[in-house]
N, C-alpha and C positions, 0 to 999 in steps of 0.2 A: 396280723400277723400269724404264719399258721404256723402249729405245734408242726417242726422235723421228723416226730416219729408218729409212726400211722397209730389212731385210735385203735383202731381194728386189725392188730397181730393178724396177717394168713400164714406166715412158715411154721416151719417146724418148730415144736419147742423147744426148749433150751433152757437147761436148771444151772445155776451157779448156784455152788456151796461154798459159803462163807465161813469159817473157822470164829472169826470173833467181828462185833462190829466195827470197822474201816478195814479189814480187810478184803471187801467188795470193791472200796475206791481204789486204798494203795496200787494193788496187783490185779484187777478184775477190771480195774474202770473204764478204758478203754474198749476192754474188748468189751463187755457188756453194752455199752454204749452205743460201738460199732452194729449189734445183732440188734439189738432196737428199733436203730435208724434205720435199718434194714430188711423190718418186718417180721421180722420173729418173735413167736411170743417167750421173752425172756421171763425168766423165774429165780428169783433170791432165796437161798434156804439158809436159813441161820440156826448154826447146831449148841452155842454154848452162849454160856448167860452174860458173860465178861465179866462176872462181880469184882474180880481175883487181879485185875491191873492194879498197879503201882501209885494209878495216877490219880486212884482214891486216896492218898493221904497227902497229895501235893492239895489236893481241893479242899480237905480237911484241914489244913495249914498245919500238917505234923511233917511236913516234906517239903525240902524248897524245889523250885518247875522251873528248870529252863528254859521254856518257851513262854513261862508271866517271868520270868525275873527274879524272883524269890518266894516268898512264902502268900500263901493266901492267909487272911482274917475274916472267918466267917461271917462271925456275927455285925462284923460293920460290914462285912460287904453280903448283907441282907439275906442270909440263910442259914440255916441251922446243916452243921455236919453230916456228911451224908452214910446210910449204911449201904451195906452191899448191895438189899433186890434195889433201893434209890437208884445206887452210880450205876449199875446195870440199865435199868430202865433210863435213866440219862443218857446211855451210852444207843440203848436201843432208838430212840426218839430223836437221834444224831443218824444211825443205821438208816432209817424210813427216808429222813428227809433227803439224805445221799441216792440213795436210790432213787428216786422220784426224778433228781436229776441227772440220774444214768438213763432214764426214759422207762421206768419199772414201778409204774405205781402201785400203790400200799395194799390194793390186792391182792399183786400178785409178787409181793413178799410176806414168806413164811416162817414159820416156827417150829423147827426140827420134823418131823415123820409128814409126810402128807394125809395119815388114816389117821393120827390124835395130833393133830396138833397142840403146844404147848400153850396156855390161855393168857399168860406173857412171855415174856424172852426170863423171867425170873424162873421159870419153871426147867426152865432148861438145864442143863448140867453144868457143872464149875468148869468143868473139861472135857476132852474130847478123846473118846478110846474106840480105836477101832470099830469093835462090836457094833456102838450107838453108830458110829458114819457107816457102816452097812448096812443097820438098819432103815437108817433114814433116807439112804441114798435104793435101798430095797422099793422102799416107800413109794418113792413117787416114780421110779420104772414102773411099779404095779400100775398106778395115778394113770400115767398116760398110753399104758396097751389097755386099761378098760376104756379107753376114752379113743381108739381106734389107733394111737401111734405105738407101735411095736419099739422102736426104738428113739428114743431122744436127747439134744447132747446133755452131756453129764461134765462139768468142768470143776475144778476144786485145785488146788493148793499142792506143789509136789512133793513127793514121799521122801524123799533128801530132806527134806528143810529142820531148818537147827532148832522149828520149834516143834513138839510134842505135839501141838492140836492140829496143828496144819499138817506134821506127817503122818498121824494118823487118816484122815482125809483121805490123803495119798494114796496110803499103803493100802482102804479100802478102797477105792476108786481101781488103783492097777488090780487088785482082786477080782473084784468084780469083771473085770473085762476081761480078764481072764477063766475064770469059774459061766460065766454066762455073755460070751461075745455079741448074740444077738440084738439083746439089751443096751447094752451098754459099748455096742462096736462105736460110739461117736462120743468117744472119752478125750480129754482133754487138760494138761495140767499147765496153775500159771506159778511164772519160778519169783522168787524174792531177784530184781537185777543184780547183786553179787554175789549170786547163785546158780548166773545164768552159764558160764564156765563149765561151770561142777556137775549142770545138770543136763548140760547138749541143750539147751534152750536155743530157740532161735527169736528175734522180736519179734510181735505181735503185728501183720501187715493188716490194714485197713483200707480199704480201697479205696482212689479219689476224691469220687463220689464224698465216702461221708467221714476224710480222714480231719476236715478243719474241724467241724462239729464233735465229731464222736470225740478228741481231744478237750475242747471248750466244755464237753457238760461231764467230762473226768476230775476237768478242775472247777467246775461250779458245785460238784459233790463232794472235794475237798476241801472248800467251801465250810459246806454244815458241819463242820468239824470242827469250827473255831469260832464257832458263834458262842458268844460268852453274853445270858441273859438271865440270873439265876429269880428263879427258881427251875426255869423252863430246858434254860441252856448251859451247859457246865465249858464248851470247849473242849470235853475230854480226850478228842480223837487228836488236838495237838499237845495238851499236854503229857500225852500217853508214848509218843513216839515220833521221828523226827523224817521218818517214809513221807511227810505230805509236803517235803517240797516238788518231791515226782510228779506228781499231779498238779503242780504249782508252777513248773516247769513245763507241762508237756512229755515228761518221762515216758516212754512205750513201757506195755508191757513186755513181759518173756513167757514163752508157752511152747511146752512140752508135746509133741504128738506120739501116737504108737506109731 
């Protein structure tokens, strides 16, 4: 069976900026898969180490998990309590695996700036400021301009999101589109389903040619966040948030266009 994602994409590059390890699947997954299936050169950039999530306490047995149905007992379950760095790196393993399911191979999954990538996700900041998001986006625009693409796609979370990290990315892209329209003309903002009305967002439309496969790829990406096999996999995504019922059910992404 041949892979439905072209091995050598020829379309204009597009960059999805993900605040944390899971946002690319929860709120961007079908859009990412659609572009990959259509033959665009898709890149996914992570901006935060993800180490501060409350799910670490759940995995370390100091807080109860609704997903798990109670407490973990690390000594009995065969792993040591996770440090912040180890926890963030475990999230990133899920992130890279999910991106592969969305049609984005590891060589197009990036950590921070294009010109000075982090060695590991542990070297990314704890949170995202608008200035950091702006620096990262500008670095990717500069990289692609040097490769002959003066304008590429830039997609991230909505500026009105109730999570500060998400909003910082949205505001950075909004400002860059205003200050450097030639480079950032192809800008889009992905929106959480419950915020779609407030954002004036529409459901992301996938062409009939790719719709069934894009939905399935987003589901499979979600499965990467529920894998439990310590010390490699801790199902961090499913411990963290309940949004994963969206990818499981094929819920559409929501998007704001300029």
